[in-house]
N, C-alpha and C positions, 0 to 999 in steps of 0.2 A: 422381528420374527419371534414368536413365542417359543419357549424351550422345547415343548412337546411336538412341534411341527416336523422336526427332523429325527424324532426319537426312533431308533432302530434303523435309520437310514445313513448312508455315507455322508460324512460331514462336508466333503469337498464336492458334492454333487451340486451343480448350479441350480438356482431356484426354478427356472423354467423346466429343466429336465426333471427335477424332483416332482413338480406338479404333474407332468406327463406320466412319470413312472407310478406315482401314487394313485393317479386316476385309473391307470390300466389295472393295477392290482385291486382297486376298489370295485371296478366293474366285474373282475373275476370273482371277487368275494360275493357279489350280488348274484352270481350265476350267469352273467351276460358274457359268456366265453367268446362269442362272435365279435362283440365290440372290443373286448380286451385284446384279442388277437390282432385286430386291425391297428390298435394303438401301438402294439409291439413293433409293427413295421413302419410306423411314422418316423420320418427322419429327425424332425425336431418340431418345436412349437414356438411361435412368436406371439407376443402380447402387444397389440398395437393400440395406442391411446385413441379412443373413439369419440367419447364425449365426456364432459365434466358436469356432474350434478352436485352443485354446491361445493363442498370440499372433497368430494369423492370422484376419482377418475375411473370411468368404465372402459374396459378393454375389449377389443375384438381378439378372440383366440384363433390363431391361424395354424392349423395342423398341416405341416408341410409333408406331403405324401408323394411317392413316385407315381408315375402315370398308371402303372398296372394296378396300383392300390387305390388311387383316388376314385375310380369309377365304382368301387365297392362300398363307398360311403353313401348309402342311400339316405334320403331325408329322415327315415325312421331311426336309422343308426346314429346319424348326427344328433338327433334330438336326445337319444339316450346318453350319448357321450357328453353333450352339453350339460345335461342335468347333473352328471357326476363332476365334470370339470368345474362347474360353479361352486359346488360344495368344497372340493379340495382346494381350489384357488383361493376361496374366501379365507381359509385357514392361514394362507400366506399373505393376507391383506391385498389380494388381487381380485378386483370385482369385474366379472365377465359380462359384457353386453350381449355378445352372441359368438357362435363358433362357425368358422368357414374352413374349407379345404383349400390349402395352398399347394404350391408346387415345390417338391424337393428337386434341387438342381441336379440333373444327370451328370455323370462323369464324362468329360470330353477332353480331347487333346487336339493337336494340329492335324491329326488324320481323321477328324470326325466325319468328313464327307464320305470317305471311303468306308468307314465303319458303318455309317447309317445306311449307305447303299447296300452293303452286304447284309445288314440286318433286315432291311426291307425285302431283299430277295429271298431270304430264308423264312420270313413271316413271323418269327417269334424267337424267344431265347431258346437255345438248344445246346446240348452237350456234344453235338457233332461239329467239330471245328469251330470252337467258340470264337466269335468275331469281335465282340465288344466287351468292355470291362463290366463284369457282373456285379450285382449288389452283394457285398461280402456277407451280409446278414442272411442271405438266401443261398448259402453254400453248405454242403455237407459231404464229407468223404471225397472231396474234389469235384463233386457234381454241382451244377447250377440249377436252381429252381425258380419258379415264378411266384410262389407264395409259401407262407408258413404251413398251410394245409397240405401242400404237396410234400413238404418235408415230413409231416406227421404220417402221411401215407407211406412214404419211403421207409420210415422207421418201422412201421407195421409190417411191410414186406420183408425187411431185414430180420424182424423177429420170427416171421414164418420161415424164412430161409434157414435161420439158425436151428429152429426146431426140426426141420426136415433133415438137416445135416446130422443132427444128434441121433436121429433114428436110423438114417441110412445115408452116409456120405456120398454114395453113388447115385442118389435119387433126390436131387434138390432142385432149385430154380435159379435162373439168371434174371437179373433186374437191369433194365435199361431205362434210366430216367430221361425224359425229353429227348428221345432220339429223332433224327430227321430221316424221313423215308418218302419214297415216291410210290404212289398207288397206281393201280391199273389205268385210271383215266388220265394219267400224266401229271397230276397235281403233287406237289411236295408238301407233306403235312408232318406235324410234330405232335404225337400223342403225349400225354403226361407220363405214362409208363408203358413200356412194352415188357412183357414177362414171358419167359420160355419155361415150360415144364414138360418133361418127357417128350421133347421134340414138338410140342404144341405151343402155339403163340396166342396170347391173350393181351388185351389192352385195358388200361384203367384211365379214365378221364375224371378229373376232379372239377365239378361244376359249382361255381359260386352263385350268389343271389342274383347277380346281373345276367346269369345264363338262362333264367327261367323264361319260358315262352318260346324256346328254340327247339321244341320237340321235333318239328318237321325237318329242320336242317340237320339235327342230330341223327334222325332216322336215315336220311340220305347219306350222310357221312359214314355212319356205321355200315350201311350196305356196301359202300365202296371198299371199306376196310375188309369186310368179309369176302367180297369178291376177289380181294387181293391176298387171300390166304390166312386171314386172322380168324381163329376159331370162336372167340368170345370177346365182347366188349362190355366192361362194367363201368357204370357211371356212379360216382360217389359224390353226394352233396356235401358242401362244407359243414353243414350242421351235423353231419355224421362223423366228423373228425374230432369232436371235442373230447371224447372219452376213449382212451386206449383200448379198453375191453370191447367196446362197440366196433371200433375200427379193426381190431384183430379178428373179430367174428366175420366182418365183411370181406376182409382179405382172404381168410381161409375158405369161405364159401366160394369166392371167386376162383381160387385155385382148384377146388373140387369141380366147379362147373366146367372148367377147361377140359378136364378129363372126361366128365360125363358127356359133354357136347361132342367130343371126338368119338366116343363109343356110339353115340346116337347116329352120327354120320355114317359110321361103319355099318350099322344096322340098316340104315336107309338105302345104302348102296350095295348091300349084300348080294342081291341077284346079279349086279353088274360084275362084282369081283368073281362070281362063279363062272360067268361067261368068259372073262379073260383067262381064268384058270383053265377052262375047257379049250380055249384057243391054244394055250401053251401045250396042252396034253395031246390035242388032235391036230397034227400038222396039215390036215386036209382043209382046215378052215383058215381064212386070211382076215386081216383087219378090214380089208375092203368089203369082203362079203359080210362081215359083222356090221359094218356101217350101212350096207344096203338092206340088211334084215331089219 
């Protein structure tokens, strides 16, 4: 290994982990934040001898990713990652033939059947009665998350919360990451974030690249949330989470829309509130008569 290959890096970092880390940083330096973030959540990398060309052994690079992450490696992203991995690995005398996505082995124990049954019943990772061992890399402040992008949204919500507390400690927000709830149609769903501001409830969903093309399903789901008392639903694309300042703007706009949406509803139902106020003032009217009218 040439002396400069580990320059500035930990000397005790294993070669394979070093190649993975340097590739992730190189992608970030190129401005490919999406691919760099995916490599950050890869468990490890294996180099499998694939073919020999004269005196050179070519390797298949296997990125071992957890199930929730693997589906986010689209062919386009794999191509971008492969281009960088080839360059970085070559500096370590490792010649890459191709790149594939492998499986990071989930944590299990002797209660795996019960744990999996409970997980399937809940539908997703949740912070409501955690039932399985979460990925330790996706924990923050005691909460579990499904992705790095969700953690970045959580951090943005915390920054907004801190700013509100600074201006008025009695008028801030409450943040519920990945809560489990039952909507009016009887289904149990877990939004990415439930946020409460001044007694009003809003949801944030973080949509990845694999989520595109589901606008119809999202519309139906959002309608059921609103029918169940949610004021506003905000959908944030993973591409919008790369820069903190952009994410801070989205979060603050979301918090403002919760209040504006509530005021809009009050305006829409203004005449109804007047009728009910009249009912209270005039004992000669009854709710039955109001319904008949």
